[in-house]
OpenMM code with the backbone's topology and positions (N, CA, C; nanometers):
from openmm import Vec3, app, unit

residues = "UNK UNK UNK UNK UNK UNK UNK UNK UNK UNK UNK UNK UNK UNK UNK UNK UNK UNK UNK UNK UNK UNK UNK UNK UNK UNK UNK UNK UNK UNK UNK UNK UNK UNK UNK UNK UNK UNK UNK UNK UNK UNK UNK UNK UNK UNK UNK UNK UNK UNK UNK UNK UNK UNK UNK UNK UNK UNK UNK UNK UNK UNK UNK UNK UNK UNK UNK UNK UNK UNK UNK UNK UNK UNK UNK UNK UNK UNK UNK UNK UNK UNK UNK UNK UNK UNK UNK UNK UNK UNK UNK UNK UNK UNK UNK UNK UNK UNK UNK UNK UNK UNK UNK UNK UNK UNK UNK UNK UNK UNK UNK UNK UNK UNK UNK UNK".split()
positions = [
    Vec3(-0.7029, 1.0344, 0.9086),
    Vec3(-0.7925, 0.9240, 0.8248),
    Vec3(-0.7575, 0.9417, 0.6780),
    Vec3(-0.7224, 0.8263, 0.6137),
    Vec3(-0.6805, 0.8165, 0.4565),
    Vec3(-0.8713, 0.8298, 0.3905),
    Vec3(-0.8423, 0.9308, 0.2792),
    Vec3(-0.9594, 0.9483, 0.2163),
    Vec3(-0.9214, 0.9197, 0.0648),
    Vec3(-1.0246, 0.8641, -0.0085),
    Vec3(-0.9845, 0.8488, -0.1610),
    Vec3(-0.9550, 0.9762, -0.2252),
    Vec3(-0.8584, 0.9776, -0.3380),
    Vec3(-0.8226, 1.0981, -0.4108),
    Vec3(-0.9382, 1.1307, -0.5255),
    Vec3(-1.0176, 1.0591, -0.5236),
    Vec3(-1.1168, 1.0542, -0.6550),
    Vec3(-1.2701, 0.9917, -0.6155),
    Vec3(-1.3182, 0.9525, -0.7118),
    Vec3(-1.4526, 0.8811, -0.7052),
    Vec3(-1.4241, 0.7356, -0.6778),
    Vec3(-1.3769, 0.6999, -0.5947),
    Vec3(-1.4013, 0.5451, -0.5473),
    Vec3(-1.3604, 0.5416, -0.3899),
    Vec3(-1.3609, 0.3880, -0.3657),
    Vec3(-1.3770, 0.3704, -0.2150),
    Vec3(-1.1992, 0.3116, -0.2023),
    Vec3(-1.2118, 0.3180, -0.0619),
    Vec3(-1.0867, 0.2591, -0.0387),
    Vec3(-1.0256, 0.1074, -0.0217),
    Vec3(-1.1769, 0.0285, 0.0338),
    Vec3(-1.1949, -0.0660, 0.0543),
    Vec3(-1.3319, -0.1279, -0.0110),
    Vec3(-1.3238, -0.2348, -0.0749),
    Vec3(-1.4615, -0.2760, -0.1424),
    Vec3(-1.4665, -0.4572, -0.0988),
    Vec3(-1.5613, -0.4936, -0.0363),
    Vec3(-1.5779, -0.6208, 0.0256),
    Vec3(-1.6476, -0.7218, -0.0803),
    Vec3(-1.6291, -0.8109, -0.1342),
    Vec3(-1.7300, -0.9344, -0.1982),
    Vec3(-1.6981, -1.0586, -0.1297),
    Vec3(-1.7887, -1.1138, -0.0960),
    Vec3(-1.7935, -1.2321, -0.0283),
    Vec3(-1.6903, -1.2110, 0.0948),
    Vec3(-1.5894, -1.3049, 0.1332),
    Vec3(-1.4620, -1.2805, 0.2280),
    Vec3(-1.3444, -1.2192, 0.1437),
    Vec3(-1.3501, -1.1830, 0.0227),
    Vec3(-1.2328, -1.0992, -0.0206),
    Vec3(-1.2625, -0.9422, -0.0188),
    Vec3(-1.1463, -0.8759, 0.0048),
    Vec3(-1.1487, -0.7239, 0.0369),
    Vec3(-1.0371, -0.6697, -0.0547),
    Vec3(-1.1034, -0.5939, -0.1433),
    Vec3(-1.0112, -0.5212, -0.2536),
    Vec3(-0.9585, -0.3612, -0.1975),
    Vec3(-0.8284, -0.3597, -0.1711),
    Vec3(-0.8053, -0.2379, -0.1243),
    Vec3(-0.7327, -0.1707, -0.2456),
    Vec3(-0.7964, -0.0414, -0.2631),
    Vec3(-0.7306, 0.0493, -0.3912),
    Vec3(-0.6035, 0.0870, -0.3609),
    Vec3(-0.5415, 0.1528, -0.4705),
    Vec3(-0.4209, 0.2029, -0.4846),
    Vec3(-0.4071, 0.3040, -0.3388),
    Vec3(-0.2673, 0.2794, -0.2466),
    Vec3(-0.2562, 0.3758, -0.1795),
    Vec3(-0.1102, 0.4285, -0.2019),
    Vec3(-0.0877, 0.5537, -0.1610),
    Vec3(0.0279, 0.6244, -0.1746),
    Vec3(0.0980, 0.6617, -0.0175),
    Vec3(0.2354, 0.7098, -0.0635),
    Vec3(0.2866, 0.7276, 0.0764),
    Vec3(0.2323, 0.8569, 0.1309),
    Vec3(0.1077, 0.8831, 0.1667),
    Vec3(0.0660, 1.0058, 0.1933),
    Vec3(0.0572, 1.0338, 0.3369),
    Vec3(0.0749, 1.1285, 0.4173),
    Vec3(0.0655, 1.1918, 0.5477),
    Vec3(-0.0524, 1.2003, 0.5670),
    Vec3(-0.1246, 1.1438, 0.6496),
    Vec3(-0.2783, 1.1483, 0.6783),
    Vec3(-0.3222, 1.2795, 0.7277),
    Vec3(-0.2390, 1.3311, 0.8213),
    Vec3(-0.2815, 1.4402, 0.8892),
    Vec3(-0.2752, 1.5669, 0.7897),
    Vec3(-0.2069, 1.5551, 0.6730),
    Vec3(-0.1596, 1.6645, 0.6030),
    Vec3(-0.2281, 1.6440, 0.4277),
    Vec3(-0.2631, 1.5126, 0.4340),
    Vec3(-0.2831, 1.4873, 0.2832),
    Vec3(-0.1866, 1.4774, 0.1844),
    Vec3(-0.0693, 1.5130, 0.2130),
    Vec3(0.0538, 1.5334, 0.1173),
    Vec3(0.1421, 1.4270, 0.1111),
    Vec3(0.2125, 1.3830, 0.0043),
    Vec3(0.3061, 1.3202, 0.0246),
    Vec3(0.4139, 1.3450, 0.1069),
    Vec3(0.4775, 1.2432, 0.1981),
    Vec3(0.5562, 1.2248, 0.2892),
    Vec3(0.6855, 1.2875, 0.2280),
    Vec3(0.7346, 1.3909, 0.2993),
    Vec3(0.8897, 1.4399, 0.2724),
    Vec3(1.0095, 1.3249, 0.2993),
    Vec3(1.0942, 1.3486, 0.2441),
    Vec3(1.2191, 1.2661, 0.2984),
    Vec3(1.2799, 1.1613, 0.1619),
    Vec3(1.3463, 1.0668, 0.2334),
    Vec3(1.4339, 0.9543, 0.1531),
    Vec3(1.2996, 0.8507, 0.0872),
    Vec3(1.3669, 0.7543, -0.0110),
    Vec3(1.2620, 0.6691, -0.0414),
    Vec3(1.2066, 0.6088, 0.0787),
    Vec3(1.3111, 0.5462, 0.1702),
    Vec3(1.2886, 0.4687, 0.2953),
    Vec3(1.1729, 0.5009, 0.3559),
    Vec3(1.1461, 0.6278, 0.3860),
    Vec3(1.0382, 0.7096, 0.4622),
    Vec3(0.8917, 0.6778, 0.3811),
    Vec3(0.9210, 0.6983, 0.2575),
    Vec3(0.8048, 0.7247, 0.1815),
    Vec3(0.7572, 0.5630, 0.1711),
    Vec3(0.8571, 0.4803, 0.1595),
    Vec3(0.8159, 0.3180, 0.1394),
    Vec3(0.7241, 0.2718, 0.2735),
    Vec3(0.7735, 0.3211, 0.3923),
    Vec3(0.7553, 0.2844, 0.5373),
    Vec3(0.6049, 0.3346, 0.5048),
    Vec3(0.5675, 0.4871, 0.4846),
    Vec3(0.4459, 0.5494, 0.5099),
    Vec3(0.3300, 0.4670, 0.4143),
    Vec3(0.3683, 0.4233, 0.3111),
    Vec3(0.2757, 0.3510, 0.2340),
    Vec3(0.2440, 0.2126, 0.3097),
    Vec3(0.3233, 0.1640, 0.3765),
    Vec3(0.2636, 0.0426, 0.4404),
    Vec3(0.1892, 0.0664, 0.5492),
    Vec3(0.2198, 0.1738, 0.6221),
    Vec3(0.1408, 0.2436, 0.7621),
    Vec3(-0.0037, 0.2640, 0.6997),
    Vec3(-0.0131, 0.3006, 0.5961),
    Vec3(-0.1425, 0.3560, 0.5329),
    Vec3(-0.1983, 0.2477, 0.4954),
    Vec3(-0.1462, 0.1351, 0.4606),
    Vec3(-0.2049, -0.0096, 0.4133),
    Vec3(-0.2295, -0.0615, 0.5412),
    Vec3(-0.1775, -0.0541, 0.6488),
    Vec3(-0.2065, -0.1183, 0.7740),
    Vec3(-0.3175, -0.0221, 0.8418),
    Vec3(-0.3158, 0.0860, 0.8318),
    Vec3(-0.4761, 0.1786, 0.8670),
    Vec3(-0.5756, 0.1498, 0.8170),
    Vec3(-0.5859, 0.1103, 0.6607),
    Vec3(-0.6971, 0.0867, 0.5959),
    Vec3(-0.7481, -0.0517, 0.6279),
    Vec3(-0.6385, -0.1463, 0.6671),
    Vec3(-0.6667, -0.2915, 0.7121),
    Vec3(-0.7248, -0.2807, 0.8430),
    Vec3(-0.6804, -0.2243, 0.9603),
    Vec3(-0.7346, -0.1855, 1.0646),
    Vec3(-0.8657, -0.1292, 1.0601),
    Vec3(-0.8885, -0.0566, 1.0010),
    Vec3(-1.0373, 0.0251, 0.9690),
    Vec3(-1.1548, -0.1148, 0.9114),
    Vec3(-1.1096, -0.2245, 0.8658),
    Vec3(-1.1710, -0.2781, 0.8277),
    Vec3(-1.1627, -0.4329, 0.9060),
    Vec3(-1.1029, -0.4342, 1.0340),
    Vec3(-1.0603, -0.5260, 1.1356),
    Vec3(-0.9999, -0.6521, 1.0319),
    Vec3(-0.8882, -0.6096, 0.9622),
    Vec3(-0.8017, -0.6829, 0.8867),
    Vec3(-0.6696, -0.6350, 0.9412),
    Vec3(-0.5679, -0.7543, 0.9537),
    Vec3(-0.4267, -0.7341, 0.9162),
    Vec3(-0.3514, -0.7811, 0.8230),
    Vec3(-0.2408, -0.7437, 0.8189),
    Vec3(-0.1244, -0.7865, 0.7099),
    Vec3(-0.1358, -0.9248, 0.6601),
    Vec3(-0.1598, -1.0135, 0.7845),
    Vec3(-0.1690, -1.1566, 0.7516),
    Vec3(-0.2815, -1.1922, 0.6731),
    Vec3(-0.4002, -1.1028, 0.6555),
    Vec3(-0.5090, -1.1265, 0.5705),
    Vec3(-0.4874, -1.0831, 0.4179),
    Vec3(-0.3616, -1.0138, 0.3978),
    Vec3(-0.3061, -1.0229, 0.2287),
    Vec3(-0.2864, -1.1411, 0.1718),
    Vec3(-0.3289, -1.1622, 0.0519),
    Vec3(-0.3083, -1.2525, -0.0190),
    Vec3(-0.2630, -1.2291, -0.1428),
    Vec3(-0.2420, -1.1055, -0.2065),
    Vec3(-0.2090, -1.0498, -0.3090),
    Vec3(-0.1905, -0.8794, -0.3165),
    Vec3(-0.0527, -0.8745, -0.3317),
    Vec3(0.0010, -0.7285, -0.3371),
    Vec3(0.0296, -0.6922, -0.4749),
    Vec3(-0.0013, -0.5589, -0.5184),
    Vec3(0.0455, -0.5307, -0.6515),
    Vec3(0.0895, -0.3951, -0.6241),
    Vec3(0.2500, -0.3577, -0.6215),
    Vec3(0.3630, -0.2717, -0.6102),
    Vec3(0.3717, -0.1891, -0.7662),
    Vec3(0.3787, -0.0576, -0.7520),
    Vec3(0.3849, 0.0423, -0.8687),
    Vec3(0.5177, 0.1245, -0.8086),
    Vec3(0.6152, 0.1139, -0.8876),
    Vec3(0.7362, 0.1848, -0.8420),
    Vec3(0.7834, 0.2638, -0.9597),
    Vec3(0.8026, 0.4139, -0.9072),
    Vec3(0.8665, 0.4879, -1.0046),
    Vec3(1.0452, 0.4911, -1.0041),
    Vec3(1.0880, 0.4682, -0.9064),
    Vec3(1.2447, 0.4658, -0.8882),
    Vec3(1.2557, 0.2844, -0.9072),
    Vec3(1.3783, 0.2809, -0.9339),
    Vec3(1.4036, 0.1820, -0.9435),
    Vec3(1.4993, 0.0987, -0.8270),
    Vec3(1.4586, 0.1369, -0.7343),
    Vec3(1.5225, 0.0919, -0.6072),
    Vec3(1.4488, -0.0103, -0.5610),
    Vec3(1.4341, -0.1194, -0.6173),
    Vec3(1.3596, -0.2175, -0.5630),
    Vec3(1.3911, -0.2769, -0.4686),
    Vec3(1.5724, -0.2912, -0.4514),
    Vec3(1.6104, -0.3319, -0.3470),
    Vec3(1.5953, -0.2868, -0.2026),
    Vec3(1.5862, -0.1531, -0.1812),
    Vec3(1.5241, -0.0805, -0.0766),
    Vec3(1.3861, -0.1033, -0.0274),
    Vec3(1.3036, -0.0981, -0.1375),
    Vec3(1.1746, -0.1536, -0.1366),
    Vec3(1.1505, -0.2887, -0.0656),
    Vec3(1.2493, -0.3966, -0.1222),
    Vec3(1.2353, -0.5392, -0.0541),
    Vec3(1.2547, -0.5126, 0.0787),
    Vec3(1.3640, -0.4507, 0.1117),
    Vec3(1.4048, -0.4418, 0.2587),
    Vec3(1.3006, -0.3875, 0.3654),
    Vec3(1.2331, -0.2647, 0.3101),
    Vec3(1.0968, -0.2267, 0.3746),
    Vec3(0.9706, -0.3210, 0.3837),
    Vec3(0.9612, -0.4087, 0.2900),
    Vec3(0.8456, -0.4740, 0.2345),
    Vec3(0.8855, -0.6183, 0.3459),
    Vec3(1.0144, -0.6737, 0.3628),
    Vec3(1.0294, -0.7794, 0.4504),
    Vec3(1.0106, -0.7481, 0.6105),
    Vec3(1.0045, -0.6000, 0.6385),
    Vec3(0.9651, -0.5625, 0.7776),
    Vec3(0.8335, -0.5931, 0.7936),
    Vec3(0.7576, -0.5827, 0.7100),
    Vec3(0.5927, -0.5920, 0.7179),
    Vec3(0.5446, -0.7071, 0.7050),
    Vec3(0.6134, -0.7622, 0.5883),
    Vec3(0.5472, -0.9105, 0.5580),
    Vec3(0.6462, -0.9967, 0.5746),
    Vec3(0.6578, -1.0792, 0.7274),
    Vec3(0.7601, -1.1384, 0.7688),
    Vec3(0.7336, -1.2802, 0.7569),
    Vec3(0.6081, -1.3226, 0.8003),
    Vec3(0.6153, -1.4896, 0.7700),
    Vec3(0.5206, -1.5248, 0.6830),
    Vec3(0.3986, -1.4314, 0.6803),
    Vec3(0.3359, -1.4572, 0.5808),
    Vec3(0.2982, -1.4018, 0.4439),
    Vec3(0.3973, -1.4430, 0.3707),
    Vec3(0.4259, -1.3680, 0.2641),
    Vec3(0.3092, -1.3993, 0.1438),
    Vec3(0.2451, -1.2469, 0.0946),
    Vec3(0.1480, -1.3023, -0.0093),
    Vec3(0.2217, -1.3068, -0.1525),
    Vec3(0.1325, -1.3185, -0.2485),
    Vec3(0.1873, -1.3048, -0.3988),
    Vec3(0.1799, -1.1529, -0.4059),
    Vec3(0.2629, -1.1361, -0.5054),
    Vec3(0.3191, -0.9848, -0.5502),
    Vec3(0.3345, -0.9926, -0.6634),
    Vec3(0.3187, -0.8645, -0.7397),
    Vec3(0.3542, -0.8221, -0.8647),
    Vec3(0.3952, -0.6839, -0.8375),
    Vec3(0.5327, -0.6633, -0.9226),
    Vec3(0.6126, -0.5210, -0.8913),
    Vec3(0.6237, -0.4742, -1.0225),
    Vec3(0.5558, -0.3587, -1.0558),
    Vec3(0.5549, -0.3004, -1.1769),
    Vec3(0.6235, -0.1577, -1.1837),
    Vec3(0.7290, -0.1436, -1.2712),
    Vec3(0.7907, 0.0027, -1.2730),
    Vec3(0.7314, 0.0812, -1.3597),
    Vec3(0.6963, 0.1930, -1.2964),
    Vec3(0.5905, 0.3143, -1.3861),
    Vec3(0.6665, 0.4458, -1.3954),
    Vec3(0.6282, 0.5357, -1.5125),
    Vec3(0.7168, 0.6463, -1.5307),
    Vec3(0.6348, 0.7749, -1.4217),
    Vec3(0.4817, 0.7347, -1.4100),
    Vec3(0.4022, 0.8288, -1.3371),
    Vec3(0.3071, 0.7870, -1.2265),
    Vec3(0.2684, 0.8341, -1.1400),
    Vec3(0.1852, 0.8157, -1.0135),
    Vec3(0.1054, 0.9145, -0.9798),
    Vec3(-0.0099, 0.9111, -0.9288),
    Vec3(-0.0773, 1.0305, -0.8787),
    Vec3(-0.0268, 1.1018, -0.7808),
    Vec3(-0.0277, 1.2375, -0.7747),
    Vec3(0.0355, 1.3235, -0.6848),
    Vec3(0.2013, 1.2962, -0.7000),
    Vec3(0.2203, 1.2668, -0.8063),
    Vec3(0.3943, 1.2437, -0.8584),
    Vec3(0.4592, 1.1846, -0.7493),
    Vec3(0.3598, 1.0601, -0.6881),
    Vec3(0.4481, 0.9849, -0.5419),
    Vec3(0.5239, 0.8724, -0.6358),
    Vec3(0.6232, 0.8126, -0.5440),
    Vec3(0.7130, 0.7227, -0.6182),
    Vec3(0.6569, 0.5785, -0.5584),
    Vec3(0.5767, 0.5734, -0.5194),
    Vec3(0.5303, 0.4386, -0.4914),
    Vec3(0.3906, 0.4074, -0.4652),
    Vec3(0.3221, 0.3040, -0.4983),
    Vec3(0.1578, 0.2794, -0.4851),
    Vec3(0.1584, 0.1401, -0.4651),
    Vec3(0.0560, 0.1096, -0.3844),
    Vec3(0.0299, -0.0368, -0.3482),
    Vec3(-0.0964, -0.0633, -0.3525),
    Vec3(-0.1448, -0.1731, -0.4102),
    Vec3(-0.3157, -0.1869, -0.3918),
    Vec3(-0.2711, -0.3504, -0.3272),
    Vec3(-0.3912, -0.4080, -0.3011),
    Vec3(-0.3984, -0.5545, -0.2368),
    Vec3(-0.4952, -0.6250, -0.2185),
    Vec3(-0.5332, -0.7347, -0.2069),
    Vec3(-0.6330, -0.8083, -0.1775),
    Vec3(-0.6205, -0.8957, -0.0558),
    Vec3(-0.7385, -0.8687, 0.0212),
    Vec3(-0.7302, -0.9442, 0.1464),
    Vec3(-0.8457, -1.0421, 0.1564),
    Vec3(-0.8357, -1.1504, 0.2297),
    Vec3(-0.9326, -1.2789, 0.2210),
    Vec3(-0.9339, -1.3050, 0.3879),
    Vec3(-1.0480, -1.3009, 0.4213),
    Vec3(-1.0976, -1.3321, 0.5821),
    Vec3(-1.2068, -1.3935, 0.5799),
    Vec3(-1.1897, -1.5221, 0.6630),
    Vec3(-1.3190, -1.6118, 0.6831),
    Vec3(-1.4304, -1.5618, 0.7815),
] * unit.nanometer
topology = app.Topology()
chain = topology.addChain("A")
for resn in residues:
    res = topology.addResidue(resn, chain)
    for name in ("N", "CA", "C"):
        topology.addAtom(name, app.Element.getBySymbol(name[0]), res)
């Protein structure tokens, strides 16, 4: 089970909106950033997002906005992984390239979901 890295919650609900805090490519069983290539880490961050969504009776189809923070400039590979998860119901998205992320991760995603 994923846990926040600091004094915050992973999800905050306001009316029908769910604000999902930044998620990293952490292996839930170890609490460490997943080892391997960018592809594995990009997939892990989406698997973590799905875990948080499922714990709140949500799915990727409920996501209306995503913000992605990437350390590497490998947005082409990220987009390939992104399209595997968001197939038909693409949310609005912002992609920001950054110099540093918590735990020296190379990707972080936060999201907003809406469910009636």
